[in-house]
N, C-alpha and C positions, 0 to 999 in steps of 0.2 A: 815056879820053874827055877828061879835064882837060888831059892832055899836048897834045893836038891844039889846044885853044883857046889854050894858051900860045904855041905855035909861030906861030899865025896873028896873035896880037896881042902883038908884042914891045914895044909901046909902052905896055902897061898899067902902071898905077902899081905901086909896090912893095907896096902893101897887098894888091893882088889876087894878086901873086906869093906873098906870105906865106900868103894864104888857100889858094891852090892847093897850095902846098907842104905846108901842114897837112893838106889833104885827102889828098894823096898819102901823107903819113906815116900818116894814119889808115888809108888803104886798104892800105898795106904792112903795118901792124900787123894789120889784119883778115885779110890774106892769110896772114901768119905764123901768126896764131891758127887760121885755117882749116886751114892745113897741119898744125899741131900736132894739131888735132882729127882730121884725116884719119889722121895717123900713129897717134893713140890708137885711132881707130875701126878701123884696120887691125889693130892689136895685139889689140883686143877681138875682131875678126873671126877672127884666128888662134886666139885662146883658144877662141872658140865652135867653130871648125873642129876644134880638138884635142878639145874636149868631145864634139863630134859623132862624131869617130873613136872615142873611148872608148865612147860610147853604142853605136856600130855594133858594136864588138868585144863589148860586153856582150850586145847583141841576138843577135850570132852565137853567143856562148856559150849564151845562153838557148835559141836555136834548136837547138843541139846537145843541150843538156839535154832540151829538149822531145822531140827525136827519140829520145833514150835512154829517156825516160819512156814515150814512145809504144810503143817496142819492148817495154819491160818490161810495159806494160799489155796489149799483144797476147799476150805469154807468159802473163800472169796470167789473161787472158780465156780462153785455151785451157785452162789448168790448172784454172780455177775456173768450169767451165760450170754447176755447180749453184748458184752464187751470182750469179744474173743481176741481182738488184736492186742489189747493191754495184757490179757492173761498170757498170751503167747510170749510177749516180751518178758514178762516177769518169770515165766517158766524157763525161758531160755537163759535169763540171767541166773536163776537158781541152779539150772543144770551146769552152767559154767562154774558157779561157785562150788557145786558138788565136785566137779572135775578138779578144780583147784585144791579143794580139801583132800581129795583122794591122792592127788599128786603130792600134797604136803605130807600126808601119812606115809606114802612110799619114801619120800625124802627123809622123813624122821626115822623110818626103819633102816634106811641105808646109813644114816648118820649113826644110829645105835650100833649097827654091825661094824661100821668103820671105827667107832670108838672102842668096841671090844677088841678088834684087831690091833687098834692103836695101843690099848692097854698091854696086850701081850708083847707087842713089838716096840714098846715105848723106849726101852733101853737103847735099841739100835736105830730108832727112827725119830730122832729129835726134830729133824727138818720136816718130817711128815706131820709131826705134832703141830708145828706152826701152821702148816697148810690147813690141817684139819680145823685148828682153832679159827683161822681166818674164814674157812668155809662155814663154820658154826656161827660166827658173827654175822656173815652174810645171810645165813638161813634165818637167824633171829630177826635181822632187819626185814627180811621178806615176810616173816611171820607177823611182825608188828604192822607192816604195810597191809598185809592181808586182813589183819584184825581191824585196822582202820577202814579198809575197803568194805569189810563185812558190816561194820557199824554204819558206814554210809548207805550200804544196800538196805540195812534195817531201817534207817531213817527214811530212805526213799520209799520203802514198803509202807511205813507208817503214813507218809504223805499220800501215797497212792491209795491207801485204805480210806483216809479222810476225804480224798477227792472222790473216791467211789461212793462213799456215804453221802457227800454233798450232791453228787450226780443223781443218786437214788432219790434224795429229797426233791431235787429239781425235776426229776422225771415224774414224781408223784404230783408236784405242783402243776407241771405241764399237763398231766393226765386229768387233774381236777379242772384246770382251765379249759382243756379240750372238751370235757363233759359239759361244762357250763356253756361253752361256745356252741356245742352241738344242740343243746337245749334251746339256746337263743336262735340258732339257725332254723331249728324246727318251728319255733314260734313265728319267726319272720316268714318262713315259707307259708305257714297258715295265714298270717296277715296278708302276705302277698296274694295268696289265692282269694282271700276275701276282697282285697282291693281290686283284683282282676275281675271278680264277679261284679263288684260295685261299679267298676269302670265300664264293664260290658253293659250293665243295666243303664248307667248314665249315658253311654254312647247311644244305646237304642232310644232312650228318652230324648237325647239331644237330636237324633235324627228325626224322631217324631215331632219334636218341637220345631226343628228347622222346616219340616214340611208344613206344619201349622203356620209358622211365620211367613213362609212363602205364600201360602193361601191367603193369609191375612193381608200381606203386602199387596197381593194382586187385588184383593177386595178393596184395600185402602186406597190404592192408586186409582181404581175405578171410581171409588166414592169421591176422592180428591178431584179427579177430573170432572165428575158430575157437579161437585160443589163449586169448582172453579168456573165452569160454564154458567151455573146458576148465579154465582156471585158477580161474574162479569155482566150477565144479563141484568141483574138487579142494579148494579152500579150504573149501567147504561140507562136503565129505566129511571133510576133516581136522578141522574144528571139531566136526562131529558125532562123529567118532571120538574126539577129545580129550575132549569132554564125556562121551561114553558110557564111555570107558575110565576117566575120573576117577571117575565115579559107580560104575562096576562094581568099581573097586579098593577103594572105601571098605568094602564089606561084608567081604571077607576080611581087610582091615586091622583093622577093628573086632574081628573074630573072633580075630585074632592077639593084639591088645592085651588082649582079655578073657581068653583062655586063659592068657596070660602072667601077668596079674594074679592069676588063680586059683592058679597055681603058686606065686607069691610069697606069697600069703596063706595057703594051705593046706599047702604042702609046703616052706616056707622052711627049716625045721630039718633037712630031709633032703638039702639041697644043700650041698656044700662051697663053698669060696671061688671056685673056678673056675666052678662052676655059677651062683653069684650074679652073677659077671661076665658070663656068657653071657646070663642073663636081663636084666640091665641093658642089654646091647648090643642085645638084641631090642627092648626098649622104646624105646631111643634111635633105632634104625633105623625103628621103626614111626612115631615122631613125625616123623622126617625124611621118611618116605614120605608122611605126611599133609600135611606142608608142601609137598612137591613137587606133590601133587595139587591143593592150594589154589592154588599158583602157576600150575599148568597151566590150571586153570579161569579164573583171572584173565587169563592170556594169551589164552585163547580168547574170553573175554567182551569184552576190549578190541577184538578184531577185528570184533565184531558191534555194538558200542556206537555209537550216533549221537552225533556231536560237537555240543555246544551252545556256540557262540562267544559269549563275553561279555568285557567289559573286566575284567582281573584285576589286583588290587593285589598285585604280586609280593612286596613287602617284608612285607606282612601274611601272605601265604601261607607264605613261608620261615620267619617267626617262629613261625607255628602248627606247622609241621613240626618245628622245633627243640624247641618245648615238648612235643610228643608223643613225641619220641625221647629226650629227656634223662633221663626217669625210668628208662629201661632201661640207661643207661650207668653205668659206675663213677664214684664220686665221686673227685676233683672233675670229671673229664671233660676233653675237649680244650679248648684256647683257640679261641673262635669269632671270626673277623674278618669282618664284613659290610661290603662296599664299596657302591658305587652300584648300585642295583637299579632297572631300567627297567620300567615297566608295559607290558602288551601285551594283545592280544585272543587268547583261546583257551578251551579247555574246562577250567574250574577244577579239577574232580575229577581229570581225567587229568594235568594239570600238577602237581597235588598228589602224585599217585602217582610222577611222574618225580622230584620233589625228595626224596620219602621214600626212594626207592631210592638216589639219588645220595648224599644226606647220610648215610644209614645205612651205605652202603659206606665212606664216608670215616671214620665213627666206627669201623667194624669193622677196617679195614686200618691205622688209625693207633693202635689200642688197645695195641700192644705196644712203642711207643717211649716214651722218658722224658717228653718234653715235646710231646705231640701238638698240632698247630695245623691248623685247618681254615679256609680262606678261601673266601668266597662273594661273587660280584659279577657284573657284566654290563657290556657295552659295545655300541655300535651301529656297524655298518659295512656299507655298500652295501645299505641297506634291510633289513638283518637285525639282530636283537637276539640277542646271544650271551651265555648264562649259563655260569658256570664254578663248579665245586666242586673245590678243591685241598686235598690233604692231604700230610703229610710222613711217611706210613706206609711199608708194605712195598713198594709199587709192583709192577710186573710187567715181564716181558721183552717188548719191542716185536716180537721175532721171531715171537711167537704172537698178534699183534694181530688177525689175520683171524678168530680164534676168539672174540674178546672178546664180540661181541653175538649169538652164536648161542645157541639154546635148549639148556640143560643143559651148556653149554660152560664149564669153569672152568679158571683158570690157577693155582689154589692147591688143595692137597688139603684134604679135610674135617677132617683132623687139625690143620692150620694155622689155617684159618678156616672156620667153618661157613657153609653156603650151599647153594642149590639150582641156581644157574646160570641162573635165569630172570629175575632182576631187570633185568639190562642188556638182555635181549631185549625185556622189557616197555617199557623206556625207548625203545629203538629203534623199536618199533611205534608208540608214542604220538607220538613226534616225527615219524615219517614221515607219520602221518595229519594232522599239522599242517603238512605240506609243508616240514619243516625237516630238519636233519641233526645227527648226534651223532658225536663222535669223542673220542679220548683221547690223552694224551701221558704217558710215564712212563719211569722207570729203576728197576731193581731196588734196593731199600733206600733210594731217594731220593724216594719219594712218587709220586703220580699226580695228574693234573688232567683232569677230564672236562668236555667242552664240549657245550652244547646250543644250536644256532642256529635261531631261529624267525623267520618273516617279520614285519617291523614292522607291515605292513598286510595284513590278510586280509579279503577280502570276506565 
């Protein structure tokens, strides 16, 4: 426009020419600058186009990945029909991703249209170019964020697939275990039915056995009652017999003793030495017979005697028995060792007879050793108090132990040790009536120990 004015007015002053030239130079400079800006804008447009191509490739890759994930998801949906909730979540997430990708495609199209418009209007819309550039940067950031989110979704999908595979394995294991459990349960049911049948059979047998036991108990009680009556009658008859025999024997025994004494007093000078020995033997046997009768009466009396239970001072009782027996023993007599003696309840007179018999036996059977020793003591065990009398005398053979407490049963001959064989039987009867027990331990020529065990508490 300035050039046209110059051609029409060649006569303008030089100053105007200089001004116009300056304006032209400025216009030229502006044109050069505009051209440089256009070149720069074209370069930027090329870069943006390249970036859009890369974005298109990434979107295409994402679309392929999406297709693969969709195919995998379809397979997973078919295989995991029983996990509908998880499939719904994954499907929802994929639907959201699809919507986001569609939105991104729309945005890309819009950006492309906007960039075309921007190319045409680039000369006039420099400010719009900056805005578009900023929007493109924001879009790129969003695309990067979406790519990262898609990668996360892909990782989550891989983890979900692994979890589904693990769950399938666990489901198979549980199914196998369930099959085994069902088999075991079926076996247990069979066993239970067998046990039930056996239990029913056992119950019926038990009922039958109970009925038999009841019948047997009734019969047994009847038999026990009959045997008790018979035994009481037999004991009564035996006691009567013993008492009667004992008394009936005394008369002829007294006659024998009297006639023998008459022979000794009136006809002693007419008997030789053998005759005197016979007379002495008759007198000795008469005395022994009298002692046997006395012991038999004592044995019979103990069976009928009523027990009077009182608290007994056992140490005082034993000392009394020792003081009664010592005058009949040879001086100096055995060494007496008395240990701990425990008091108890019992019939004092009967217990006195027990210890008289036990201690007198210890004196008798230890009388032929050089240093006789007798030990007396007691100990408590399992609600029983056990007394013992131990000597170091002749002892006896345990082979004949079963005869020890029988009436008139002796393990030594009368020539060795005098006796009637009733003393231990009396001990056994008294202890039995106190609900206790008596026993002995011994070796030949090594002494003997007799034990009497009585209840610590007797009502």
